[in-house]
C-alpha positions as CSV (number, residue, x, y, z in Angstrom):
1,X,180.9,42.1,-295.7
2,X,179.1,39.0,-294.6
3,X,176.3,37.1,-296.4
4,X,174.6,36.4,-293.1
5,X,174.6,38.0,-289.6
6,X,173.1,35.6,-287.1
7,X,171.8,37.1,-283.9
8,X,171.9,34.4,-281.3
9,X,174.3,31.4,-281.0
10,X,171.7,28.9,-279.8
11,X,170.7,25.7,-281.5
12,X,168.5,27.4,-284.2
13,X,171.1,30.1,-285.1
14,X,173.9,27.6,-285.0
15,X,172.1,25.1,-287.3
16,X,171.3,27.9,-289.8
17,X,175.0,29.1,-289.6
18,X,176.3,25.5,-290.2
19,X,174.1,25.1,-293.3
20,X,175.0,28.5,-294.6
21,X,178.7,27.9,-294.4
22,X,178.3,24.5,-296.1
23,X,176.8,26.4,-299.0
24,X,179.8,28.7,-299.1
25,X,178.3,31.7,-297.3
26,X,180.3,34.0,-295.1
27,X,178.7,34.1,-291.7
28,X,179.1,36.3,-288.6
29,X,177.4,35.0,-285.4
30,X,176.9,37.2,-282.4
31,X,175.5,36.5,-278.9
32,X,175.0,38.7,-275.9
33,X,176.1,35.9,-273.6
34,X,179.7,35.0,-273.1
35,X,179.3,31.5,-274.5
36,X,177.7,29.8,-277.5
37,X,174.9,27.3,-277.4
38,X,172.1,29.3,-275.9
39,X,170.2,27.3,-273.3
40,X,171.8,23.9,-274.2
41,X,175.2,25.2,-273.1
42,X,177.1,22.9,-270.8
43,X,179.6,24.1,-268.2
44,X,182.4,21.7,-267.2
45,X,182.5,21.4,-263.4
46,X,184.7,18.7,-261.7
47,X,184.8,16.9,-265.1
48,X,181.0,16.8,-265.3
49,X,179.1,18.5,-268.2
50,X,176.6,20.6,-266.3
51,X,173.4,21.6,-268.2
52,X,173.6,25.2,-267.2
53,X,170.0,26.1,-268.2
54,X,168.2,23.0,-267.2
55,X,168.1,19.4,-268.3
56,X,168.2,18.8,-272.1
57,X,167.6,15.4,-273.5
58,X,167.6,15.0,-277.3
59,X,164.8,12.8,-278.5
60,X,163.0,12.5,-281.9
61,X,161.2,10.1,-284.2
62,X,162.5,12.1,-287.2
63,X,165.2,9.9,-288.6
64,X,166.5,12.6,-290.9
65,X,167.2,14.9,-287.9
66,X,168.6,12.0,-285.8
67,X,171.0,11.1,-288.6
68,X,171.8,14.8,-289.1
69,X,173.0,15.4,-285.5
70,X,174.8,12.1,-285.4
71,X,176.8,13.0,-288.5
72,X,178.1,16.0,-286.5
73,X,178.8,14.4,-283.2
74,X,178.3,11.0,-281.5
75,X,175.4,10.5,-279.1
76,X,175.2,8.1,-276.2
77,X,172.3,5.9,-275.3
78,X,170.8,7.9,-272.4
79,X,167.1,7.2,-271.8
80,X,165.1,9.7,-269.9
81,X,163.4,8.0,-266.9
82,X,162.5,10.8,-264.4
83,X,161.0,10.0,-261.0
84,X,158.7,12.0,-258.8
85,X,159.2,12.6,-255.1
86,X,156.0,13.4,-253.3
87,X,156.9,14.0,-249.6
88,X,159.4,11.2,-249.7
89,X,157.2,8.8,-251.7
90,X,158.8,7.8,-255.0
91,X,156.8,7.3,-258.2
92,X,157.8,6.6,-261.8
93,X,157.1,9.2,-264.6
94,X,155.3,9.2,-266.9
95,X,152.3,7.7,-265.2
96,X,152.6,4.0,-265.8
97,X,152.0,0.6,-264.2
98,X,154.8,1.1,-261.7
99,X,153.1,4.3,-260.7
100,X,149.7,2.7,-260.3
101,X,151.1,-0.2,-258.4
102,X,152.7,2.1,-255.9
103,X,149.6,4.2,-255.6
104,X,146.9,1.5,-255.3
105,X,148.6,-1.9,-255.3
106,X,147.1,-2.8,-258.6
107,X,148.9,-5.4,-260.8
108,X,147.1,-5.4,-264.2
109,X,146.3,-2.7,-266.7
110,X,142.6,-3.5,-266.3
111,X,142.7,-2.9,-262.6
112,X,144.5,0.5,-263.1
113,X,142.0,1.6,-265.7
114,X,139.1,0.7,-263.4
115,X,140.6,2.7,-260.6
116,X,141.2,5.8,-262.7
117,X,137.7,5.6,-264.2
118,X,136.2,5.1,-260.7
119,X,137.9,8.3,-259.5
120,X,136.9,10.3,-262.6
121,X,133.3,9.2,-262.1
122,X,133.3,10.2,-258.4
123,X,134.6,13.6,-259.3
124,X,131.6,14.1,-261.6
125,X,133.2,16.8,-263.7
126,X,131.3,17.3,-267.0
127,X,132.9,20.5,-268.4
128,X,136.2,21.3,-266.8
129,X,136.4,25.0,-265.8
130,X,140.0,25.1,-264.7
131,X,143.3,23.1,-264.8
132,X,142.4,21.2,-261.6
133,X,139.1,20.0,-263.0
134,X,140.7,19.2,-266.3
135,X,143.4,17.1,-264.8
136,X,141.0,15.2,-262.5
137,X,138.7,14.5,-265.4
138,X,141.7,12.9,-267.2
139,X,143.5,10.9,-264.5
140,X,141.4,11.0,-261.3
141,X,142.1,12.5,-257.9
142,X,145.0,10.5,-256.6
143,X,147.4,11.1,-259.5
144,X,146.3,14.7,-259.6
145,X,146.9,15.4,-255.9
146,X,150.3,13.7,-255.7
147,X,151.9,14.1,-259.0
148,X,150.3,17.1,-260.8
149,X,148.9,19.7,-258.4
150,X,151.9,20.9,-256.5
151,X,154.3,20.7,-259.4
152,X,152.0,22.6,-261.7
153,X,151.2,25.3,-259.1
154,X,154.9,25.9,-258.6
155,X,155.6,25.9,-262.3
156,X,153.0,28.5,-263.1
157,X,153.1,30.5,-259.8
158,X,149.4,30.3,-259.0
159,X,146.7,27.9,-257.8
160,X,145.5,25.2,-260.2
161,X,142.0,26.4,-259.8
162,X,143.1,29.8,-261.3
163,X,144.8,28.3,-264.3
164,X,142.9,27.7,-267.5
165,X,141.9,24.1,-268.4
166,X,143.6,24.3,-271.9
167,X,147.1,24.1,-270.3
168,X,146.5,20.4,-269.9
169,X,144.9,19.1,-273.0
170,X,146.0,15.6,-272.3
171,X,148.2,13.7,-269.8
172,X,150.4,10.7,-270.7
173,X,149.0,7.6,-269.1
174,X,150.8,4.4,-270.0
175,X,149.3,1.0,-269.1
176,X,152.7,-0.8,-269.2
177,X,155.7,-1.1,-267.0
178,X,157.8,1.2,-269.4
179,X,159.6,3.9,-267.6
180,X,161.0,5.6,-270.7
181,X,159.5,9.1,-270.6
182,X,159.6,9.6,-274.4
183,X,157.9,7.5,-277.0
184,X,160.3,8.7,-279.7
185,X,162.4,6.2,-281.7
186,X,165.7,7.9,-281.0
187,X,167.1,9.4,-277.8
188,X,170.5,10.4,-276.3
189,X,173.0,13.0,-275.2
190,X,176.0,14.1,-277.2
191,X,179.1,12.4,-275.8
192,X,181.1,15.2,-274.2
193,X,178.1,17.5,-273.9
194,X,176.1,19.8,-276.1
195,X,179.0,22.2,-276.6
196,X,180.5,19.6,-278.9
197,X,177.7,19.9,-281.5
198,X,177.5,23.7,-281.3
199,X,181.3,24.2,-281.6
200,X,181.3,21.9,-284.7
201,X,178.4,23.8,-286.2
202,X,180.1,27.2,-285.8
203,X,183.7,26.2,-286.6
204,X,183.7,27.9,-290.0
205,X,181.9,31.1,-288.8
206,X,183.2,34.3,-287.2
207,X,181.8,34.4,-283.7
208,X,181.6,37.4,-281.4
209,X,180.4,37.0,-277.8
210,X,179.2,39.5,-275.3
211,X,177.7,41.6,-278.1
212,X,174.2,43.1,-277.6
213,X,172.6,43.4,-281.0
214,X,170.4,46.4,-280.0
215,X,173.4,48.4,-278.7
216,X,175.2,48.1,-282.0
217,X,172.3,47.6,-284.4
218,X,173.2,50.4,-286.9
219,X,176.8,49.2,-287.2
220,X,175.8,45.5,-287.4
221,X,173.1,46.0,-290.0
222,X,175.8,47.2,-292.4
223,X,177.9,44.1,-292.0
224,X,175.6,41.6,-293.8
225,X,173.3,41.2,-296.7
226,X,170.8,39.3,-294.6
227,X,170.2,39.0,-290.8
228,X,168.7,36.0,-289.0
229,X,167.2,37.3,-285.7
230,X,166.6,34.6,-283.0
231,X,165.8,36.9,-280.1
232,X,162.5,38.1,-278.6
233,X,160.4,39.4,-281.5
234,X,158.6,41.9,-279.3
235,X,161.9,43.4,-278.2
236,X,162.9,43.7,-281.8
237,X,159.9,45.9,-282.5
238,X,160.4,47.8,-279.2
239,X,157.3,46.3,-277.6
240,X,155.0,48.4,-279.8
241,X,152.1,46.0,-279.4
242,X,152.9,45.1,-275.8
243,X,155.2,42.7,-273.9
244,X,154.9,39.0,-274.6
245,X,154.8,37.1,-271.3
246,X,157.1,34.2,-270.2
247,X,157.8,32.1,-267.2
248,X,161.4,32.1,-266.0
249,X,163.7,29.8,-264.0
250,X,166.3,30.3,-261.3
251,X,169.0,27.7,-260.7
252,X,171.1,26.8,-257.7
253,X,174.0,24.5,-258.5
254,X,176.1,22.7,-255.8
255,X,179.2,20.5,-255.9
256,X,178.8,17.6,-253.5
257,X,181.7,15.5,-252.1
258,X,179.9,12.2,-252.9
259,X,179.7,10.0,-255.9
260,X,175.9,9.7,-256.2
261,X,173.4,12.0,-254.7
262,X,170.0,10.8,-256.0
263,X,170.6,7.9,-258.3
264,X,168.9,9.5,-261.3
265,X,169.5,12.4,-263.6
266,X,166.1,14.1,-262.9
267,X,163.9,13.9,-259.8
268,X,160.7,16.0,-259.8
269,X,159.4,17.3,-256.5
270,X,155.7,17.3,-256.8
271,X,154.6,18.5,-253.4
272,X,153.7,22.2,-253.0
273,X,155.9,23.0,-250.1
274,X,159.3,22.1,-251.7
275,X,160.1,25.4,-253.4
276,X,161.9,23.9,-256.4
277,X,160.3,21.7,-259.0
278,X,163.2,19.3,-259.6
279,X,166.8,18.4,-258.9
280,X,169.1,17.5,-261.8
281,X,172.2,15.4,-261.1
282,X,174.2,16.0,-264.2
283,X,176.7,13.1,-264.2
284,X,174.0,10.6,-264.9
285,X,173.4,12.0,-268.3
286,X,176.7,10.6,-269.4
287,X,177.2,7.7,-266.9
288,X,179.8,9.7,-265.0
289,X,182.1,7.9,-262.6
290,X,183.7,11.0,-260.9
291,X,184.3,10.9,-257.2
292,X,182.2,14.1,-256.8
293,X,178.8,15.1,-258.2
294,X,177.0,18.3,-259.2
295,X,173.4,18.9,-258.6
296,X,171.1,21.8,-259.7
297,X,167.9,22.8,-258.0
298,X,165.4,24.4,-260.5
299,X,163.0,27.1,-259.2
300,X,160.2,28.5,-261.4
301,X,160.0,32.2,-261.3
302,X,158.0,35.2,-262.5
303,X,159.4,36.9,-265.5
304,X,160.0,40.6,-266.3
305,X,161.9,42.4,-269.0
306,X,165.6,41.7,-268.3
307,X,165.1,38.2,-266.9
308,X,165.8,35.1,-268.9
309,X,162.7,34.1,-270.9
310,X,162.1,30.3,-270.8
311,X,158.5,29.3,-271.3
312,X,156.1,31.4,-273.5
313,X,152.7,31.8,-272.0
314,X,150.6,30.9,-275.0
315,X,147.2,32.2,-273.9
316,X,144.8,34.1,-276.2
317,X,146.1,37.5,-275.2
318,X,149.7,36.7,-276.0
319,X,149.0,34.7,-279.1
320,X,147.0,37.6,-280.5
321,X,149.8,40.0,-279.7
322,X,152.4,37.7,-281.3
323,X,150.3,37.5,-284.5
324,X,150.7,41.3,-284.8
325,X,154.4,41.1,-284.4
326,X,154.5,38.2,-286.9
327,X,152.7,40.2,-289.4
328,X,155.4,42.8,-289.3
329,X,158.2,40.2,-289.4
330,X,157.0,38.6,-292.6
331,X,157.2,41.9,-294.4
332,X,160.8,42.4,-293.6
333,X,163.2,42.2,-296.5
334,X,166.6,42.2,-294.8
335,X,165.6,40.2,-291.7
336,X,164.7,36.5,-291.2
337,X,163.1,35.5,-287.9
338,X,163.3,32.1,-286.3
339,X,163.7,30.1,-283.1
340,X,162.0,29.8,-279.7
341,X,161.9,33.5,-278.9
342,X,161.3,34.9,-282.4
343,X,158.5,32.4,-283.0
344,X,157.2,32.7,-279.4
345,X,156.8,29.0,-279.2
346,X,158.2,26.2,-277.0
347,X,160.4,24.0,-279.1
348,X,162.0,20.6,-278.4
349,X,165.5,20.4,-279.7
350,X,164.7,18.2,-282.7
351,X,162.0,20.6,-283.8
352,X,164.4,23.5,-283.5
353,X,166.7,21.8,-285.9
354,X,163.9,20.8,-288.3
355,X,162.6,24.4,-288.3
356,X,166.1,25.8,-288.9
357,X,166.7,23.4,-291.8
358,X,163.3,24.4,-293.3
359,X,164.2,28.0,-293.0
360,X,167.6,27.5,-294.7
361,X,165.8,25.9,-297.7
362,X,163.4,28.9,-297.8
363,X,166.2,31.5,-297.5
364,X,168.8,30.0,-299.8
């Protein structure tokens, strides 16, 4: 008999398991995949830690969380500085003075501000009716056309004029020559990849992989006093209020017989015609010096039941549906719910850890 059964060996479940075992609890962790780590799992290819489910950069201003993860494993000093490729033109992200200089030849922040305000005024949008109008009302037409429109339409699988304005509530505009994508105080990648931190978190747990919770639910429920469920909350309740919607991703990974393919870990392709949204060159996350390199092309995709759910579509319809599932979940006695899929919420990694730590305090 276990104190806790944890369904899902991702970052949320692993953090909860780590804290439970530190408190002397006996824990069983299961996952339907054949590996631990959820979407932060790294596959070693040619000596390179490949982020199998897309680029993951740990960043936070929460010193307690930063100290917490660094007590488990050592992090490097990687700084996220993605670039955008628009039909062969290269721009810095987020939108900063390097971007504005390349676009318009401006030198000073005041010149850049005047250019953006001029384009916003010319657009004459008073109340944005869709994403396109919202973006133009925030940053003007040039930035929108080259760096937002194509990428966003690929990401969501529809025209920007068909997307609601609320998707872009704000856009990061930085009037400095700072290419650091994040404003957080702390940033890095675990040395040796994310598997290091997950394996450390789970080393005192029993772990069973390739186990589908729903196929063995009756048997598994008998094994523990409490169950933490980190999967899709609508699936748990057999979709009784409907299916919560997601966007999915497809990945194409290649080994290239060259040392350096693109000179950067992440390059976004912001034109509409390129079918993928970005190329990740994994060795740059850890300053790799291997003779070969591994790249991954990332393709946004429609989602259906059975596909991997990545990004919740938090529109009014889905949020109202989730609220009904949440109402059922809070009444459960044996079950605890948490994580990206159970909370139907996009989480950065530091927020996953913070949420799991808060849940532990609540549960124990």
